[in-house]
C-alpha positions as CSV (number, residue, x, y, z in Angstrom):
1,M,-10.1,8.2,78.0
2,K,-13.4,7.2,79.4
3,R,-13.4,3.9,81.3
4,L,-15.1,1.2,79.2
5,L,-18.1,-0.2,81.0
6,P,-19.6,-3.6,80.5
7,L,-21.7,-3.6,77.4
8,P,-25.4,-3.3,77.8
9,A,-27.7,-5.9,76.4
10,L,-29.0,-4.3,73.1
11,N,-31.3,-5.6,70.4
12,M,-28.7,-5.2,67.7
13,A,-28.8,-6.0,64.0
14,N,-26.8,-9.1,63.6
15,P,-23.1,-8.0,63.9
16,S,-21.6,-11.5,63.3
17,N,-21.1,-10.9,59.6
18,A,-20.3,-7.2,59.8
19,Y,-16.9,-5.7,59.4
20,V,-16.0,-2.4,61.1
21,L,-12.9,-0.4,60.1
22,V,-11.6,1.9,62.8
23,V,-9.3,4.7,61.6
24,D,-7.5,6.6,64.4
25,D,-3.9,7.6,65.0
26,D,-4.1,6.8,68.8
27,A,-2.8,3.2,69.2
28,D,-4.4,2.9,72.7
29,F,-7.8,3.9,71.4
30,L,-7.5,1.4,68.5
31,R,-6.6,-1.4,70.8
32,V,-9.4,-0.7,73.3
33,S,-12.1,0.0,70.6
34,Q,-11.1,-3.2,68.8
35,W,-11.6,-5.2,71.9
36,M,-14.9,-3.6,72.6
37,L,-16.3,-4.2,69.1
38,E,-15.1,-7.8,69.0
39,Q,-16.8,-8.4,72.3
40,A,-20.0,-7.1,70.7
41,G,-19.5,-9.6,67.8
42,Y,-18.1,-7.4,65.1
43,S,-15.1,-8.3,62.9
44,V,-12.6,-5.4,63.3
45,L,-10.0,-3.9,61.0
46,T,-7.8,-1.0,62.2
47,A,-5.7,1.8,60.5
48,T,-3.8,4.8,61.7
49,D,-4.1,7.0,58.5
50,H,-5.7,7.3,55.1
51,D,-3.1,5.1,53.2
52,Q,-3.4,2.3,55.8
53,A,-7.2,2.6,55.7
54,I,-7.1,2.0,51.9
55,G,-4.9,-1.0,52.4
56,R,-7.4,-2.5,54.9
57,I,-10.3,-1.8,52.5
58,L,-8.4,-3.8,49.8
59,E,-8.1,-6.7,52.3
60,H,-11.8,-6.7,53.1
61,E,-14.5,-4.2,52.3
62,P,-16.0,-2.9,55.6
63,D,-19.7,-2.4,56.3
64,V,-18.9,0.5,58.7
65,I,-16.0,2.9,59.0
66,L,-15.3,4.7,62.3
67,L,-13.2,7.6,61.2
68,D,-11.4,10.0,63.6
69,R,-11.7,13.7,62.8
70,H,-8.0,14.4,63.5
71,L,-5.4,12.0,62.0
72,G,-2.2,13.8,62.6
73,E,-2.2,16.6,60.0
74,E,-5.1,15.1,58.1
75,D,-8.7,16.3,58.6
76,G,-11.0,13.3,58.7
77,L,-13.7,15.4,57.0
78,N,-11.6,15.6,53.9
79,L,-11.2,11.8,53.8
80,I,-15.0,11.0,53.9
81,A,-15.6,11.4,50.2
82,P,-12.4,9.5,49.0
83,L,-13.2,6.6,51.3
84,Q,-16.8,6.5,50.3
85,A,-15.7,6.5,46.6
86,R,-13.8,3.3,47.4
87,V,-16.6,1.6,49.3
88,P,-19.9,3.4,48.5
89,E,-22.1,1.1,50.6
90,A,-20.1,1.5,53.8
91,A,-21.5,3.8,56.4
92,I,-18.9,6.3,57.6
93,I,-19.2,7.5,61.2
94,L,-17.1,10.5,62.1
95,M,-15.6,10.5,65.6
96,T,-14.8,13.9,67.1
97,A,-14.2,15.6,70.4
98,Q,-16.4,18.5,69.3
99,S,-20.2,18.3,69.6
100,T,-21.5,21.1,67.4
101,T,-24.5,21.2,65.1
102,E,-22.3,22.9,62.4
103,L,-19.8,20.1,62.4
104,A,-22.6,17.5,62.3
105,V,-24.2,19.1,59.3
106,Q,-20.8,19.5,57.6
107,A,-20.0,15.8,58.1
108,I,-23.3,14.6,56.8
109,K,-23.2,16.9,53.8
110,V,-19.9,15.4,52.7
111,G,-21.3,11.9,53.0
112,A,-21.0,10.8,56.7
113,F,-23.8,8.5,57.9
114,D,-23.5,9.9,61.4
115,F,-21.1,11.3,63.9
116,I,-20.2,10.4,67.5
117,V,-18.4,12.3,70.3
118,K,-15.2,11.1,71.9
119,P,-14.6,9.7,74.5
120,L,-17.0,7.1,73.2
121,D,-20.2,6.2,75.0
122,E,-20.6,2.5,74.5
123,A,-24.4,2.5,74.4
124,R,-24.5,5.4,71.9
125,L,-21.8,3.7,69.7
126,M,-23.7,0.4,69.6
127,T,-26.9,2.1,68.7
128,V,-25.2,4.0,65.9
129,L,-23.6,0.8,64.6
130,Q,-26.9,-0.9,64.7
131,H,-28.5,1.8,62.6
132,A,-25.6,1.7,60.2
133,I,-25.9,-2.1,59.7
134,E,-29.6,-1.8,59.2
135,R,-29.0,0.9,56.6
136,G,-26.7,-1.6,54.8
137,D,-29.4,-4.2,54.9
138,L,-31.9,-1.7,53.5
139,L,-29.6,-0.9,50.6
140,E,-29.6,-4.6,49.6
141,K,-33.4,-4.6,49.6
142,L,-33.9,-1.3,47.7
143,G,-34.4,-2.7,44.3
144,P,-32.1,-4.0,41.8
145,A,-28.4,-4.3,42.1
146,P,-26.8,-1.8,39.8
147,D,-26.2,-2.9,36.2
148,D,-22.6,-2.0,36.7
149,E,-20.4,-0.5,39.4
150,L,-21.7,3.0,38.7
151,G,-25.5,2.7,38.4
152,F,-28.6,1.5,36.6
153,E,-29.7,1.7,33.0
154,G,-27.1,4.5,32.3
155,I,-28.1,6.5,35.4
156,I,-25.1,6.9,37.6
157,G,-25.7,6.7,41.3
158,Q,-25.2,4.5,44.4
159,S,-26.8,6.7,47.1
160,T,-29.7,5.4,49.2
161,A,-32.0,7.9,47.4
162,M,-31.1,6.7,44.0
163,R,-31.2,3.1,44.9
164,A,-34.8,3.8,45.9
165,V,-35.4,5.4,42.5
166,F,-33.9,2.3,40.8
167,G,-36.2,0.1,42.8
168,A,-39.2,2.1,41.9
169,I,-38.3,1.8,38.2
170,E,-37.8,-1.9,38.4
171,N,-41.2,-2.4,40.1
172,V,-43.2,-0.1,37.8
173,A,-41.6,-0.8,34.5
174,P,-43.2,-4.2,33.7
175,T,-46.7,-2.8,34.3
176,S,-48.7,-0.5,31.9
177,V,-49.7,2.1,34.4
178,N,-48.9,5.8,33.8
179,V,-46.0,7.2,35.7
180,M,-45.2,10.8,36.7
181,V,-41.5,11.7,37.4
182,R,-41.0,14.7,39.5
183,G,-37.7,16.5,40.2
184,E,-35.9,19.8,39.8
185,S,-34.6,20.9,36.4
186,G,-31.4,19.0,35.5
187,T,-32.0,16.0,37.7
188,G,-32.4,13.5,34.8
189,K,-36.1,12.9,34.5
190,E,-35.8,11.9,30.8
191,L,-33.2,9.2,31.8
192,V,-35.7,7.8,34.3
193,A,-38.4,7.7,31.7
194,A,-36.1,6.0,29.2
195,A,-35.1,3.4,31.9
196,I,-38.8,2.7,32.6
197,H,-39.2,2.1,28.8
198,S,-36.1,0.0,28.6
199,R,-37.2,-2.2,31.5
200,G,-40.8,-2.4,30.3
201,A,-42.8,-5.0,28.5
202,K,-42.1,-3.4,25.1
203,P,-38.4,-2.3,25.2
204,E,-38.1,-2.8,21.4
205,G,-40.9,-0.2,20.8
206,P,-40.2,3.5,20.1
207,F,-39.4,5.9,22.9
208,V,-40.8,9.3,21.9
209,P,-39.9,12.3,24.1
210,I,-41.8,15.6,23.8
211,N,-40.9,18.7,25.8
212,M,-44.0,20.9,26.3
213,A,-41.9,23.8,27.5
214,T,-40.0,24.1,24.2
215,L,-43.0,23.8,21.9
216,P,-44.8,26.9,20.6
217,A,-48.4,26.7,21.8
218,E,-49.8,26.7,18.3
219,L,-47.8,23.5,17.4
220,V,-48.6,21.4,20.5
221,E,-51.8,19.8,19.2
222,S,-50.3,18.9,15.8
223,T,-47.1,17.6,17.4
224,L,-49.0,15.3,19.8
225,F,-51.9,14.2,17.6
226,G,-50.8,14.9,14.1
227,H,-52.9,16.6,11.4
228,E,-54.5,15.9,8.1
229,K,-53.5,17.5,4.8
230,G,-55.2,20.9,4.4
231,S,-56.5,21.0,8.0
232,F,-55.0,24.5,8.5
233,T,-52.9,27.0,6.6
234,G,-49.5,25.4,5.9
235,A,-50.7,21.8,6.4
236,E,-49.5,20.7,2.9
237,K,-49.4,17.0,3.8
238,Q,-50.5,14.6,6.5
239,R,-48.4,14.5,9.7
240,I,-48.1,11.6,12.1
241,G,-48.2,12.8,15.7
242,A,-46.3,11.6,18.8
243,C,-49.2,9.6,20.1
244,E,-49.3,7.6,16.9
245,E,-45.5,7.4,16.6
246,A,-45.3,6.0,20.1
247,Q,-47.6,3.1,19.2
248,G,-46.2,-0.1,20.8
249,G,-43.8,2.0,23.0
250,T,-43.6,4.9,25.4
251,L,-44.6,8.5,25.0
252,F,-42.7,10.8,27.4
253,L,-44.3,14.1,28.1
254,D,-41.8,16.4,29.8
255,E,-42.9,19.6,31.6
256,I,-46.5,18.5,31.4
257,T,-47.6,21.5,33.5
258,E,-46.7,23.7,30.5
259,M,-49.2,22.1,28.2
260,P,-51.9,24.6,27.1
261,I,-55.0,24.2,29.3
262,E,-57.3,24.2,26.3
263,L,-55.6,21.0,24.9
264,Q,-55.6,19.0,28.1
265,P,-59.1,17.6,27.6
266,K,-57.9,16.0,24.3
267,L,-55.0,14.4,26.1
268,L,-57.4,13.2,28.9
269,R,-59.6,11.6,26.3
270,F,-56.6,9.8,24.8
271,L,-55.6,8.5,28.3
272,Q,-59.2,7.3,29.0
273,E,-60.0,5.8,25.6
274,K,-56.6,5.0,24.1
275,C,-57.6,6.7,20.9
276,F,-57.4,10.2,19.4
277,R,-58.1,12.1,16.2
278,R,-55.6,14.0,14.1
279,V,-56.2,17.8,13.7
280,G,-58.8,18.1,10.9
281,G,-59.5,14.4,11.0
282,S,-62.8,12.5,11.7
283,K,-61.4,9.0,12.4
284,D,-60.5,7.7,15.8
285,I,-56.9,6.3,15.7
286,P,-56.0,3.7,18.4
287,S,-52.7,3.8,20.2
288,D,-51.5,1.6,23.1
289,A,-48.5,3.9,23.9
290,R,-47.6,4.0,27.5
291,I,-47.5,7.5,29.0
292,V,-44.7,8.7,31.3
293,S,-44.9,12.4,32.2
294,A,-42.6,14.7,34.1
295,S,-42.5,18.1,35.8
296,N,-40.0,20.3,37.6
297,R,-42.9,22.1,39.3
298,N,-45.4,21.1,41.9
299,P,-48.4,19.8,39.9
300,L,-50.8,20.6,42.8
301,E,-49.7,24.2,42.7
302,A,-50.3,24.2,38.9
303,I,-53.8,22.9,39.6
304,K,-54.4,25.7,42.0
305,Q,-53.2,28.2,39.4
306,G,-55.5,26.8,36.8
307,K,-52.6,25.6,34.6
308,L,-53.3,21.8,35.0
309,R,-56.6,20.0,35.1
310,E,-57.0,18.0,38.3
311,D,-58.6,15.0,36.4
312,L,-55.7,14.9,34.0
313,Y,-53.2,15.0,36.9
314,Y,-54.8,12.0,38.6
315,R,-54.7,10.1,35.3
316,L,-51.0,10.8,34.8
317,N,-49.9,10.4,38.4
318,V,-50.9,6.8,38.9
319,I,-47.4,6.0,40.1
320,P,-45.2,8.9,41.2
321,V,-41.4,8.7,41.1
322,E,-39.5,11.4,43.0
323,L,-36.0,12.3,41.8
324,P,-33.7,13.8,44.5
325,P,-31.8,17.0,43.7
326,L,-28.1,16.4,43.3
327,R,-27.2,18.3,46.5
328,E,-29.0,15.5,48.4
329,R,-27.2,12.6,46.7
330,G,-23.9,12.7,48.7
331,N,-21.1,10.7,47.1
332,D,-23.0,10.3,43.9
333,I,-21.7,13.7,43.1
334,V,-18.1,12.4,43.2
335,L,-19.0,9.3,41.1
336,L,-20.6,11.5,38.5
337,A,-17.7,13.9,38.4
338,E,-15.1,11.1,38.1
339,H,-17.2,9.5,35.3
340,W,-17.3,12.7,33.3
341,L,-13.7,13.5,34.0
342,S,-12.7,10.2,32.4
343,E,-15.2,10.6,29.5
344,F,-14.2,14.2,28.6
345,S,-10.5,13.6,29.1
346,A,-10.7,10.8,26.5
347,R,-12.9,12.9,24.2
348,Y,-10.6,16.0,24.2
349,S,-7.3,14.1,24.5
350,K,-6.5,15.4,27.9
351,E,-4.5,13.8,30.8
352,F,-6.9,14.3,33.7
353,R,-7.1,11.2,35.9
354,T,-8.3,12.2,39.3
355,L,-9.9,14.8,41.6
356,S,-8.0,16.3,44.6
357,A,-9.4,15.6,48.1
358,E,-10.3,19.3,48.4
359,V,-12.3,19.2,45.1
360,T,-14.3,16.1,46.2
361,Q,-15.3,17.9,49.4
362,S,-16.2,21.1,47.5
363,L,-18.2,19.2,45.0
364,V,-20.3,17.4,47.7
365,S,-20.9,20.7,49.6
366,H,-21.8,22.8,46.6
367,P,-25.6,23.4,46.2
368,W,-25.8,22.7,42.5
369,P,-29.0,24.6,41.6
370,G,-28.7,23.2,38.1
371,N,-28.2,19.7,39.4
372,V,-26.6,17.0,37.3
373,R,-26.6,19.0,34.1
374,Q,-24.7,21.8,35.8
375,L,-22.1,19.4,37.3
376,Q,-21.6,17.8,33.8
377,N,-21.1,21.2,32.2
378,T,-18.6,22.2,35.0
379,I,-16.5,19.2,34.5
380,E,-16.5,19.5,30.8
381,R,-15.3,23.2,31.0
382,I,-12.5,22.2,33.4
383,V,-11.3,19.5,31.0
384,V,-11.5,21.8,28.0
385,L,-9.9,24.9,29.5
386,C,-7.4,23.4,32.0
387,N,-4.5,21.0,31.8
388,G,-3.0,18.6,34.3
389,I,-3.5,15.1,35.8
390,E,-5.4,16.2,38.9
391,V,-8.3,18.6,39.1
392,S,-7.3,21.2,41.7
393,E,-9.6,23.4,43.8
394,D,-8.4,26.5,41.9
395,M,-9.7,24.9,38.7
396,L,-13.1,24.1,40.2
397,N,-13.5,27.5,41.9
398,R,-12.6,29.3,38.7
399,E,-15.3,27.4,36.7
400,L,-18.0,27.8,39.5
401,E,-17.3,31.5,39.6
402,S,-17.4,31.9,35.9
403,V,-21.0,30.8,35.6
404,D,-22.2,33.1,38.4
405,V,-24.1,36.2,37.2
406,P,-21.9,39.3,37.8
407,T,-22.4,41.0,41.1
408,V,-25.0,43.7,41.1
409,E,-23.6,47.2,41.4
410,Q,-23.6,48.5,44.9
411,K,-25.3,51.7,43.9
412,N,-28.5,49.7,43.3
413,L,-28.5,48.4,46.9
414,P,-29.9,50.5,49.8
415,T,-27.3,52.1,52.0
416,D,-27.4,51.8,55.8
417,D,-29.0,55.3,56.0
418,Q,-31.6,54.4,53.4
419,A,-32.4,51.2,55.2
420,Q,-32.9,53.0,58.5
421,Q,-35.3,55.4,56.8
422,A,-37.4,52.6,55.2
423,T,-41.1,52.6,55.9
424,P,-43.8,49.9,55.5
425,S,-45.1,51.7,52.4
426,N,-41.9,51.3,50.4
427,L,-40.9,47.8,51.5
428,P,-41.1,45.5,48.4
429,S,-42.7,42.4,49.9
430,R,-46.3,41.4,50.6
431,D,-47.3,40.7,54.2
432,K,-44.1,42.3,55.5
433,P,-43.8,43.7,59.0
434,S,-43.3,47.3,59.8
435,L,-39.6,46.7,60.3
436,F,-38.7,50.0,61.9
437,S,-41.6,50.7,64.2
438,D,-40.5,51.6,67.7
439,D,-43.4,49.9,69.6
440,Q,-43.5,46.5,67.9
441,I,-41.4,43.3,68.0
442,Y,-41.2,41.0,65.0
443,P,-39.9,37.4,64.7
444,L,-36.4,37.2,63.2
445,A,-37.7,34.7,60.6
446,D,-40.0,37.4,59.2
447,L,-37.1,39.9,59.0
448,E,-34.8,37.2,57.4
449,K,-37.4,36.3,54.8
450,W,-38.0,40.0,53.9
451,A,-34.2,40.5,53.6
452,I,-33.8,37.6,51.2
453,E,-36.8,38.6,49.1
454,H,-35.6,42.2,49.0
455,A,-32.1,41.2,48.0
456,L,-33.5,38.8,45.3
457,K,-35.6,41.7,43.9
458,L,-32.6,44.0,43.7
459,C,-30.4,41.3,42.2
460,D,-32.9,40.5,39.4
461,G,-33.9,37.2,41.1
462,S,-30.4,35.7,41.1
463,P,-29.6,33.8,44.3
464,A,-25.9,33.7,43.3
465,K,-25.8,37.5,43.4
466,A,-28.1,37.9,46.4
467,C,-26.1,35.6,48.6
468,R,-22.9,37.6,48.1
469,Q,-24.6,40.9,49.0
470,L,-26.2,39.3,52.1
471,G,-22.9,37.8,53.2
472,I,-24.1,34.2,53.2
473,S,-23.1,31.1,51.3
474,P,-25.0,29.8,48.2
475,A,-26.0,26.7,50.2
476,T,-27.5,28.9,52.9
477,I,-29.6,31.1,50.6
478,Y,-31.0,28.1,48.7
479,R,-31.9,26.4,52.0
480,K,-33.7,29.5,53.2
481,I,-35.5,30.1,49.9
482,K,-36.9,26.6,50.3
483,R,-37.7,27.0,54.0
484,Y,-39.6,30.3,53.5
485,E,-41.1,29.1,50.2
486,I,-39.8,32.2,48.4
487,S,-40.7,32.0,44.7
């Protein structure tokens, strides 16, 4: 073990009120690390395994957990999610003898705050602890404490990213400004809009959600603004539109970039003047409805493509709220899964009570392209189709595989010989290099991007199918699709 040197003078976050739990099966290491941390002003708890760690947590919730990678036969990586489920606001720092990028990424993906290499370097340890304590202080400042132990206004989440969202909701809700919620499909944009309404100045007013993507183009105007009797064929009676229905409340316009471009000036006028006319009407109708819009696309790209008016965008996007994808929410995934496991078990009279340690790790590392909605559906299918008290990894894998699109037939993919005979004229991607020219060298990134685009084309645009044919994980292909901006 590295000899412990005198502690350097560091500008640390105040450690006097901070508790550190050290989990390691080496008694000598525990003794020395406890002395070192206490000298630095921390209160220290120690444990030699998972069960002992839970006991210490019950004695006093730690602010930071120093967790060894190897605890006898236990892998510390598998303990991160269960420990964080017990103390969501504790920063978990993995201690390991290996210093690899792959391990660091893996640890952070399953919920670790950071990792540190053994034997410990005192200065590095104190710096990491300082950042961990500062992170805890930040969580306390990030907007409202959760309504309950799971989340805020029915939105489950305790991650830093979601606490920031809750803070934004709390700050913007009492005002009357327009809000645009952005996030991938399935992240819960309507829940955020409903929370803004519920925390707003008129929570007793109506909350009227309209999804532009599901409305036929010919019905959008009538749905939003209403129509007078006889204004068009089939208009047998007057209809009240959403803008009028939301008077005194909130109008939520989901997938706003899907609104027909020719109707956007009428919505812009409503935003500017707070009045509108029904289809076929001549009278201005006032409405003080607050507008919350949402999109799973980049609005600026929609503007470039001529699908969204720039002036309308700036009217709607007074305050933006960004929703993180589920894959970036760490232990929130476990909280959500446990919540739905309990809910669906009660609904379907099943006995499920818990998730195995392997399942919690798999849940956190899965890319979840369908986000919260996909996770909810997965847990519901497990409860309906399986039996038991604990959800096993086999149950989870079976359900995740069942929603994958069947693998494309190999005969549709180019053989090695065909690939070697490929020429620039028959490659499927724009701006692609001449891959097989003898006198040129090309960046690997260009070749990788082409390979992914080509696989996606042959797999009908399905990343789930393409990643299997490319021999990479789903997480890898989604990361590279984002990096290379592959549409």
